[in-house]
C-alpha positions in Angstrom: -4.9 -14.4 -17.7 -6.8 -11.4 -16.5 -5.1 -8.1 -15.4 -6.4 -8.5 -11.9 -4.9 -12.0 -11.5 -1.6 -10.9 -13.0 -1.5 -7.9 -10.7 -2.3 -10.1 -7.8 0.5 -12.5 -8.6 3.0 -9.7 -9.1 1.9 -8.1 -5.9 2.5 -11.3 -3.8 6.1 -11.2 -5.0 6.6 -7.5 -4.3 4.8 -7.3 -1.0 7.9 -9.0 0.6 9.9 -5.9 -0.5 7.9 -3.6 1.8 9.1 -2.6 5.2 6.8 -3.4 8.2 5.8 0.3 8.3 5.1 0.4 4.6 2.9 -2.7 4.9 1.0 -1.1 7.7 0.4 2.0 5.6 -0.8 -0.1 2.7 -3.2 -2.0 5.0 -4.6 1.2 6.3 -5.0 2.5 2.8 -6.8 -0.7 1.8 -9.1 -0.1 4.8 -10.0 3.2 3.4 -8.2 5.6 5.7 -6.9 8.9 4.5 -3.3 10.1 5.0 -4.2 12.2 8.0 -6.0 9.4 9.8 -3.1 7.0 9.1 -0.7 9.5 10.5 -2.8 9.8 13.7 -2.9 6.0 14.1 0.8 5.6 13.5 1.7 8.7 15.6 3.7 10.4 12.8 3.3 13.4 10.6 1.1 13.2 7.5 4.3 14.0 5.4 5.9 10.8 6.8 2.9 8.8 5.6 3.1 10.4 2.2 6.8 9.3 2.0 5.8 5.7 3.0 3.1 5.8 0.3 5.6 7.0 -2.4 8.0 4.2 -1.5 5.4 1.5 -1.4 4.0 2.6 -4.8 7.5 2.3 -6.2 8.2 -1.1 -4.7 4.8 -2.5 -5.7 5.1 -0.8 -9.1 1.7 0.8 -8.8 0.3 4.3 -9.1 -2.9 4.6 -7.1 -4.7 3.6 -4.0 -7.2 1.6 -6.0 -4.3 -0.8 -6.9 -3.5 -1.1 -3.2 -7.1 -2.1 -2.5 -6.9 -4.8 -5.2 -3.6 -6.1 -3.9 -4.4 -6.2 -0.2 -8.1 -7.3 -0.6 -7.0 -10.3 -2.7 -4.0 -11.2 -0.6 
């Protein structure tokens, strides 16, 4: 089994752990938006987006935006 497929399988299980706001942040990241642009769209401060990102990284057991792209583009 390749790393990508394993990560995708694992992600499907863990995506359900995300709050609706965390999922939205993850989708925006997968679309290529930066923290500041996500904050503007969600009408919150950039620090709030950074907090959401930290939490979703922990819940998905990932460490980079690239992994978010892989998860949400394969989902």
